Backbone as CSV, one residue per row, in Angstrom:
resi,resn,N_x,N_y,N_z,CA_x,CA_y,CA_z,C_x,C_y,C_z
1,MET,-33.179,7.621,12.266,-32.517,8.541,11.587,-33.348,7.712,9.736
2,SER,-32.710,8.498,8.886,-32.802,8.143,8.011,-31.679,7.576,7.276
3,LYS,-32.178,6.498,6.395,-30.444,5.101,6.124,-29.302,6.368,5.336
4,THR,-29.373,7.788,4.368,-28.619,8.781,4.153,-27.849,8.912,4.750
5,LYS,-28.327,9.318,6.161,-28.058,9.646,7.689,-26.977,8.706,8.196
6,GLN,-27.214,7.715,7.724,-26.315,7.091,8.676,-25.574,6.138,7.675
7,VAL,-25.634,6.901,6.489,-24.584,6.269,5.866,-23.152,7.066,5.925
8,LEU,-24.057,8.708,6.514,-22.696,9.548,6.326,-21.933,9.754,7.709
9,GLU,-22.611,9.229,8.519,-22.848,8.671,9.800,-21.688,7.866,9.465
10,ILE,-21.644,6.542,8.939,-20.621,5.342,9.223,-19.216,6.541,7.800
11,ALA,-19.901,7.046,6.871,-18.552,6.806,6.290,-17.407,8.727,7.721
12,GLN,-17.832,9.651,8.285,-17.662,10.037,8.895,-16.898,9.439,10.193
13,LYS,-17.174,8.451,10.733,-16.381,7.557,10.935,-15.436,6.794,10.592
14,VAL,-15.087,6.061,9.421,-14.137,5.424,8.766,-13.579,6.137,8.001
15,GLY,-14.304,7.606,7.466,-13.078,8.037,6.789,-13.262,7.724,4.817
16,VAL,-13.204,6.763,4.445,-13.576,5.842,3.410,-14.453,5.032,3.381
17,VAL,-14.738,4.686,2.592,-15.826,3.914,2.275,-16.190,3.250,1.307
18,ARG,-16.711,2.103,1.358,-16.962,0.957,-0.243,-18.213,0.456,-0.320
19,ALA,-18.700,0.699,-1.676,-19.856,0.393,-1.552,-20.753,-0.881,-1.284
20,LYS,-20.067,-1.503,-1.598,-20.038,-3.100,-1.299,-20.367,-3.383,-0.023
21,GLU,-19.227,-3.285,0.795,-18.685,-2.832,2.352,-20.117,-2.767,3.069
22,LEU,-21.386,-1.356,2.662,-22.615,-0.827,2.765,-23.510,-1.853,2.394
23,GLU,-23.404,-2.245,0.764,-24.666,-2.723,0.441,-24.445,-4.285,1.015
24,ALA,-23.385,-4.789,1.843,-23.650,-6.011,2.870,-24.432,-5.658,4.166
25,GLN,-24.302,-4.329,4.479,-25.528,-3.722,5.910,-26.712,-3.367,5.514
26,GLY,-26.441,-3.455,4.507,-28.475,-3.864,3.993,-28.389,-1.713,3.396
27,PHE,-27.184,-1.598,2.833,-27.645,0.137,1.665,-27.413,0.177,1.140
28,HIS,-28.352,0.685,-0.379,-27.937,0.868,-1.289,-26.986,1.452,-2.021
29,ARG,-26.789,1.265,-2.773,-25.739,2.478,-3.397,-26.382,3.210,-3.695
30,GLN,-27.105,3.710,-4.174,-28.169,5.135,-4.205,-28.034,6.408,-3.243
31,TYR,-27.666,5.731,-1.773,-27.598,6.698,-0.751,-26.256,6.911,-1.098
32,LEU,-25.183,6.494,-1.508,-23.367,7.026,-1.435,-23.861,8.013,-3.151
33,LYS,-24.527,7.714,-3.914,-24.706,8.609,-4.664,-25.441,9.764,-4.884
34,ARG,-26.094,9.750,-3.813,-26.666,10.948,-2.946,-25.943,11.881,-2.376
35,LEU,-25.228,11.277,-1.627,-24.445,12.528,-0.500,-23.542,12.634,-2.026
36,GLU,-22.450,11.942,-2.340,-21.886,12.196,-3.392,-22.618,13.591,-4.266
37,GLU,-23.365,13.242,-4.683,-24.394,14.553,-5.735,-24.305,15.918,-4.608
38,GLN,-24.553,15.287,-3.371,-24.733,16.704,-1.866,-23.645,17.231,-1.634
39,GLY,-22.354,16.839,-2.080,-20.634,17.188,-1.612,-20.715,16.619,-0.589
40,LEU,-20.659,15.883,-0.097,-21.147,15.175,1.200,-19.873,14.354,0.912
41,LEU,-19.642,13.692,0.140,-19.044,12.219,-0.106,-18.032,13.146,-1.632
42,ILE,-16.959,12.182,-1.295,-16.078,12.133,-2.801,-15.506,11.003,-3.329
43,ARG,-16.081,10.478,-4.439,-16.154,9.383,-5.532,-14.350,9.865,-5.719
44,SER,-13.866,8.762,-5.083,-11.769,8.404,-4.707,-11.843,7.740,-5.448
45,GLY,-12.729,6.322,-6.208,-12.285,5.422,-6.927,-13.665,4.762,-7.302
46,ARG,-13.392,3.354,-7.937,-14.548,2.450,-8.310,-15.823,2.217,-6.919
47,GLY,-17.173,2.467,-7.006,-16.836,2.143,-5.417,-16.738,2.712,-4.341
48,ILE,-15.499,3.300,-4.550,-15.025,3.620,-2.963,-15.800,5.429,-2.786
49,TYR,-15.771,6.065,-1.891,-16.176,6.901,-1.153,-15.261,7.265,-0.128
50,THR,-14.868,8.690,-0.334,-14.348,9.419,0.854,-15.172,10.717,1.209
51,TYR,-15.078,10.945,2.676,-16.094,11.826,3.769,-15.846,12.843,3.117
52,VAL,-15.952,13.923,2.403,-15.800,15.331,2.512,-15.183,16.103,3.934
53,GLY,-15.173,15.498,4.909,-14.506,16.387,6.207,-12.937,14.933,6.907
54,ALA,-13.278,14.336,6.183,-12.028,13.306,6.858,-10.651,13.586,6.378
55,GLU,-10.530,13.788,7.910,-9.251,13.928,7.915,-7.833,12.933,7.226
56,ILE,-7.420,13.556,6.272,-6.788,12.976,5.212,-5.138,13.000,5.760
57,THR,-4.673,11.910,5.701,-3.202,12.258,5.418,-2.189,11.543,4.907
58,GLU,-1.259,11.626,5.003,0.088,11.194,3.688,-0.650,9.563,2.958
59,ALA,-0.876,8.877,3.695,-0.519,8.026,3.527,-2.623,7.549,2.474
60,HIS,-3.058,8.079,2.723,-4.447,8.637,2.132,-4.568,7.480,0.931
61,SER,-3.650,8.081,-0.020,-4.126,6.562,-1.284,-3.921,5.444,-1.263
62,LEU,-2.939,5.194,0.206,-2.348,3.887,0.169,-4.136,2.921,0.869
63,VAL,-4.719,4.016,2.081,-5.774,3.346,2.544,-6.641,3.592,1.020
64,GLU,-7.046,4.082,0.006,-7.848,4.208,-0.594,-7.832,2.731,-1.777
65,VAL,-5.994,2.970,-1.907,-6.010,1.029,-2.944,-6.319,-0.058,-1.776
66,ALA,-5.681,0.149,-0.716,-6.299,-1.161,0.225,-7.620,-1.578,0.368
67,LYS,-8.451,-0.463,0.127,-10.394,-0.577,0.480,-10.189,-0.871,-0.955
68,ARG,-10.004,-0.706,-2.773,-9.915,-1.238,-3.784,-9.177,-2.670,-4.661
69,VAL,-7.772,-2.795,-2.708,-7.692,-3.719,-4.468,-7.327,-4.922,-3.061
70,PRO,-8.220,-5.203,-2.032,-7.846,-6.239,-0.845,-6.758,-6.791,-0.601
71,HIS,-6.894,-7.835,-1.581,-5.489,-8.509,-1.854,-4.104,-8.666,-2.327
72,GLY,-4.284,-7.591,-2.025,-2.149,-6.567,-2.553,-1.948,-5.967,-1.646
73,VAL,-1.101,-5.445,-1.306,0.603,-5.251,-0.507,0.714,-4.713,-1.288
74,ILE,1.422,-2.815,-0.600,1.974,-2.066,-1.212,3.482,-2.194,-0.998
75,CYS,4.176,-1.721,-1.864,5.920,-2.813,-1.594,6.885,-1.620,-2.774
76,LEU,7.837,-1.439,-2.529,8.531,-0.631,-3.720,8.336,0.412,-2.661
77,LEU,8.492,1.575,-3.570,8.827,2.911,-3.676,7.431,3.727,-2.670
78,SER,6.912,3.184,-2.959,4.994,3.401,-2.103,5.155,2.970,-0.211
79,ALA,5.974,2.133,-0.904,5.824,1.604,1.611,8.056,1.898,1.695
80,LEU,8.572,2.356,0.949,9.888,3.178,1.465,9.438,4.474,1.550
81,ASN,8.485,4.719,0.885,7.810,6.734,1.289,6.665,6.159,2.753
82,PHE,6.036,5.278,2.565,5.696,5.074,4.440,6.348,5.051,5.316
83,TYR,7.612,3.974,4.631,8.847,4.072,6.114,9.994,5.236,5.977
84,GLU,9.252,6.625,4.735,10.092,7.167,5.523,11.420,7.251,5.156
85,LEU,11.996,6.528,3.784,13.130,6.042,3.701,13.832,6.290,2.207
86,THR,12.776,7.540,1.928,13.126,7.783,-0.013,13.074,9.081,0.092
87,THR,14.263,9.542,-0.797,13.413,11.067,-0.783,12.234,10.923,-2.080
88,GLN,12.429,9.920,-3.183,11.131,9.732,-3.942,9.025,9.668,-3.090
89,ASN,8.669,10.275,-3.969,7.216,11.119,-3.736,6.710,9.762,-5.351
90,PRO,6.520,9.348,-5.200,5.573,8.379,-5.766,4.527,9.124,-6.383
91,PHE,4.144,9.176,-7.151,2.659,9.825,-7.914,1.681,8.561,-7.541
92,GLU,2.215,7.243,-8.536,1.352,6.075,-7.982,1.356,5.314,-6.639
93,VAL,0.248,4.476,-6.443,0.672,3.768,-5.817,1.726,1.547,-6.405
94,TRP,2.921,2.523,-5.765,3.119,0.464,-5.980,2.506,0.251,-5.238
95,LEU,1.605,-1.307,-5.675,1.018,-2.735,-5.398,1.631,-3.439,-5.868
96,ALA,1.871,-5.104,-4.802,2.153,-6.555,-5.156,0.955,-6.872,-4.731
97,ILE,0.864,-8.060,-6.225,0.069,-8.639,-5.536,0.367,-9.790,-6.388
98,HIS,-0.447,-11.378,-6.366,-0.064,-12.612,-6.381,-0.143,-12.489,-7.912
99,SER,0.697,-13.785,-8.612,0.857,-13.686,-9.750,-0.226,-14.329,-10.842
100,LYS,-1.193,-14.812,-9.669,-2.698,-15.816,-10.175,-3.008,-15.084,-9.744
101,LYS,-3.669,-13.751,-9.467,-4.873,-12.823,-9.437,-4.980,-11.742,-9.871
102,ARG,-6.144,-11.682,-10.768,-6.769,-10.978,-12.051,-6.544,-9.364,-11.104
103,SER,-5.779,-8.735,-12.369,-4.946,-7.163,-12.188,-6.574,-6.126,-11.439
104,PRO,-6.669,-5.789,-10.869,-7.728,-4.562,-10.733,-7.637,-3.697,-11.885
105,LYS,-9.017,-3.483,-12.966,-9.134,-3.162,-13.329,-10.190,-1.450,-13.279
106,ASP,-8.647,-0.585,-12.680,-9.914,0.518,-11.927,-9.121,1.776,-12.520
107,ASN,-9.468,2.827,-13.617,-8.702,4.244,-13.827,-9.027,5.357,-13.240
108,LEU,-9.841,5.087,-11.783,-9.314,6.130,-11.043,-8.129,6.048,-10.333
109,LEU,-7.757,4.115,-10.297,-6.395,4.787,-8.666,-5.643,4.586,-10.159
110,SER,-4.273,5.517,-9.947,-3.003,5.158,-10.399,-1.851,4.472,-9.208
111,LEU,-2.417,3.165,-10.077,-1.338,1.829,-9.645,0.097,1.544,-11.055
112,ARG,1.152,0.958,-9.694,2.892,0.416,-10.147,2.479,-0.839,-10.305
113,LEU,1.970,-1.609,-10.792,1.513,-3.823,-10.291,3.051,-4.276,-10.227
114,VAL,2.875,-4.645,-9.161,4.158,-5.717,-9.593,3.515,-7.326,-9.237
115,TYR,4.159,-8.186,-9.791,3.192,-9.666,-9.896,4.146,-10.505,-8.671
116,LEU,4.032,-11.374,-7.945,4.897,-12.099,-7.065,4.304,-12.987,-6.734
117,SER,5.099,-14.292,-6.916,4.522,-15.592,-5.935,5.250,-16.033,-4.653
118,GLY,5.264,-17.527,-4.555,5.578,-18.356,-3.272,5.920,-17.813,-2.500
119,SER,7.329,-17.894,-1.840,7.832,-17.287,-0.441,7.813,-15.874,-0.750
120,ALA,8.492,-15.261,-1.559,8.080,-14.038,-2.302,7.137,-12.941,-2.184
121,TRP,6.314,-13.779,-1.753,4.781,-13.168,-1.587,4.344,-13.007,-0.430
122,GLU,4.564,-14.662,-0.002,3.502,-14.209,1.217,4.024,-13.548,2.273
123,GLU,6.038,-13.484,2.415,6.808,-13.152,3.216,6.699,-11.601,3.796
124,GLY,6.423,-11.330,4.812,7.523,-9.948,4.880,5.753,-9.075,5.192
125,ILE,5.071,-9.775,5.249,3.422,-9.306,5.037,3.303,-8.033,6.380
126,GLU,2.954,-7.129,6.760,2.395,-6.240,8.127,1.654,-5.426,7.674
127,THR,0.669,-5.415,8.669,-0.769,-5.019,8.409,-0.983,-3.528,9.860
128,TYR,-0.632,-2.476,9.016,-1.169,-1.258,10.071,-2.151,-0.736,9.785
129,GLU,-2.384,0.519,10.760,-3.499,0.690,10.558,-4.435,1.954,10.069
130,LEU,-4.352,3.080,9.692,-3.917,3.606,8.691,-5.641,4.544,8.519
131,GLU,-6.357,5.573,8.934,-6.931,5.946,8.717,-8.240,5.163,9.264
132,GLY,-7.816,4.196,10.177,-8.575,3.273,10.355,-9.229,2.047,9.368
133,GLU,-8.704,2.125,8.632,-8.142,0.985,7.845,-7.437,-0.230,8.025
134,LYS,-7.001,-1.299,8.108,-6.057,-2.350,7.729,-5.884,-2.273,6.319
135,VAL,-4.696,-2.366,5.800,-3.024,-1.615,5.202,-2.431,-2.597,5.311
136,ARG,-2.005,-3.119,4.053,-1.012,-4.515,4.244,0.452,-3.664,3.492
137,ILE,1.095,-3.679,4.285,2.647,-3.133,3.703,3.486,-4.563,4.242
138,TYR,4.232,-4.959,2.964,5.665,-4.795,2.983,6.250,-4.299,4.522
139,SER,7.288,-5.411,5.144,8.238,-5.245,5.963,8.991,-4.669,5.376
140,LEU,9.707,-3.005,6.413,11.154,-2.150,6.055,12.253,-3.421,4.992
141,PRO,12.886,-4.794,6.053,13.941,-5.453,5.277,12.725,-6.255,4.092
142,LYS,11.941,-6.641,4.192,11.672,-7.232,2.810,11.575,-6.155,1.614
143,THR,10.928,-5.375,2.135,10.928,-3.530,0.897,12.796,-2.907,0.630
144,ILE,13.586,-3.869,1.058,14.651,-3.081,0.542,14.967,-4.348,-0.683
145,VAL,14.575,-5.247,0.041,15.353,-6.309,-0.893,14.519,-6.489,-1.552
146,ASP,12.663,-6.118,-1.684,12.467,-6.280,-3.513,13.434,-4.862,-3.872
147,CYS,13.431,-3.748,-3.613,14.495,-2.779,-4.177,15.285,-3.188,-5.304
148,PHE,16.007,-3.900,-4.032,17.011,-4.800,-5.558,16.532,-5.333,-6.637
149,LYS,15.167,-6.164,-6.493,14.969,-7.233,-6.610,14.513,-6.321,-8.018
150,TYR,13.860,-5.319,-7.868,13.327,-5.009,-9.394,14.088,-3.255,-9.007
151,ARG,15.602,-2.930,-9.311,16.460,-2.325,-9.256,16.173,-1.167,-10.578
152,HIS,15.814,-2.630,-11.781,15.544,-1.469,-12.785,14.406,-0.955,-13.730
153,LYS,13.786,-1.232,-12.859,12.004,-0.756,-12.184,12.601,0.913,-11.613
154,ILE,12.541,0.916,-10.671,12.857,1.649,-9.668,14.692,2.407,-9.731
155,GLY,16.049,2.010,-9.904,17.135,2.627,-10.039,17.296,1.904,-9.048
156,LEU,18.696,2.073,-9.171,19.821,1.051,-8.578,20.057,1.874,-7.420
157,ASP,19.951,3.252,-7.487,20.349,4.394,-6.225,19.103,4.673,-5.147
158,VAL,18.320,4.391,-5.604,16.852,3.729,-4.715,16.891,3.330,-3.421
159,ALA,17.624,2.007,-4.624,18.086,1.160,-3.197,18.683,0.933,-2.227
160,LEU,19.611,1.457,-3.409,21.343,2.164,-2.280,20.966,2.959,-1.564
161,GLU,20.282,4.235,-1.643,20.044,4.901,-0.772,18.991,4.129,0.840
162,ALA,18.153,3.494,0.864,16.624,2.535,1.103,18.189,1.588,2.566
163,LEU,19.241,1.033,1.788,19.591,-0.315,2.103,20.712,0.890,3.655
164,LYS,20.876,1.799,2.676,22.568,2.868,3.824,21.577,3.510,4.583
165,GLU,20.819,3.857,4.473,19.778,4.995,5.736,18.857,3.903,6.525
166,SER,18.469,2.829,6.008,17.973,1.747,6.853,19.170,1.689,8.376
167,ARG,20.480,1.396,6.947,21.612,0.466,8.444,22.028,1.826,9.655
168,GLN,22.100,3.131,8.881,22.250,4.234,10.146,21.492,5.120,10.660
169,GLN,20.203,4.388,10.725,19.507,4.710,11.791,18.777,2.866,12.302
170,LYS,19.573,2.010,12.433,19.098,0.878,12.821,17.470,0.672,12.550
171,ARG,17.598,0.610,11.550,15.707,-0.074,12.139,15.642,-1.416,10.961
172,CYS,16.909,-1.622,10.801,16.914,-3.647,10.673,18.134,-3.777,10.612
173,THR,17.877,-5.443,10.385,19.692,-5.881,11.207,19.705,-5.917,9.621
174,ILE,20.901,-6.206,9.111,21.965,-6.983,7.802,20.885,-9.193,7.889
175,ASP,21.122,-9.678,8.602,20.762,-11.370,9.639,18.846,-10.856,8.622
176,GLU,18.385,-10.121,9.280,16.926,-9.773,8.392,17.319,-9.405,7.352
177,ILE,17.768,-8.019,6.417,17.692,-8.395,5.285,18.233,-9.313,3.949
178,TRP,18.854,-9.651,5.264,19.805,-11.882,4.356,18.689,-12.969,4.275
179,HIS,17.801,-13.067,5.448,16.963,-13.518,5.373,16.100,-13.253,3.580
180,TYR,15.614,-11.536,3.513,14.275,-12.044,2.586,15.132,-12.193,1.185
181,ALA,16.698,-11.497,1.545,17.529,-11.848,0.161,17.696,-12.981,-0.436
182,LYS,17.798,-14.321,0.189,17.445,-15.495,0.412,15.740,-15.538,-0.684
183,ILE,15.523,-15.199,0.272,13.796,-15.817,-0.263,13.422,-14.982,-1.489
184,CYS,13.634,-14.443,-1.963,13.811,-13.503,-3.189,14.682,-13.600,-3.992
185,ARG,15.564,-14.045,-4.012,17.088,-14.538,-4.715,17.611,-13.771,-5.517
186,VAL,18.245,-12.872,-4.690,18.766,-12.012,-4.717,20.605,-11.518,-3.852
187,GLN,20.746,-12.507,-3.646,21.525,-12.681,-3.035,23.263,-12.220,-3.183
188,ASN,23.371,-12.877,-4.181,24.572,-12.639,-5.486,24.043,-10.733,-5.826
189,VAL,23.532,-10.303,-5.761,23.517,-8.627,-6.374,23.479,-8.489,-4.823
190,MET,22.920,-8.131,-3.362,23.140,-7.497,-2.959,24.588,-7.950,-1.584
191,ARG,25.316,-9.094,-2.207,26.501,-9.581,-1.281,27.724,-8.507,-0.947
192,PRO,27.800,-7.758,-1.504,29.027,-6.836,-1.760,28.507,-5.413,-0.718
193,TYR,27.250,-4.618,-0.959,26.382,-4.438,-0.718,26.313,-4.096,1.103
194,LEU,26.146,-5.313,1.405,26.009,-5.175,2.410,27.629,-6.437,3.409
195,GLU,28.715,-6.493,2.829,29.424,-6.733,3.232,29.928,-5.845,3.733
196,PHE,30.230,-4.673,2.559,30.124,-3.310,2.963,30.005,-2.154,4.328
197,LEU,28.938,-2.433,4.225,27.486,-2.092,5.230,28.022,-2.668,6.773
198,GLY,28.586,-3.790,6.543,28.487,-5.199,7.509,29.751,-4.600,8.346
């Protein structure tokens, strides 16, 4: 089997491939370029290619971002959308990165970055397998708390909607939310809402 066919087979299997990962397996980036020119792969980001016949899910943009920025964590509106807890459908992917990491320089990915550090960065990261890729997303209670922390960026109404819906659907407890409220230092902001719902 030719190397081009091998690359195509890998792309078919995983859906999204990174040039860097293929190079580590002994394939030159030229094979990806050739498959793109033949219309069998789509360049969806710098060094990221998607198989044309791949089964694309709603979470595809999250998969692309996870490939491109593996040290990031999906957060805020993108995480709420993943958990189906908002009517908002963000056109950008909201991504948290550590405050000491360099911002990704990729104009093909539409990102809204949030910088976190300490426990607010480390706590609540969950890993999901989407389209065969591991994608890091903040847990639902951590996401709700982050929405209150960044209410000036996303709107208090979005944070309140997420809190109310999560409680009505019994998807997380007040104690779980309170745990992250303390970590993210938004207890005073959230207390009245949690007391009302509790």
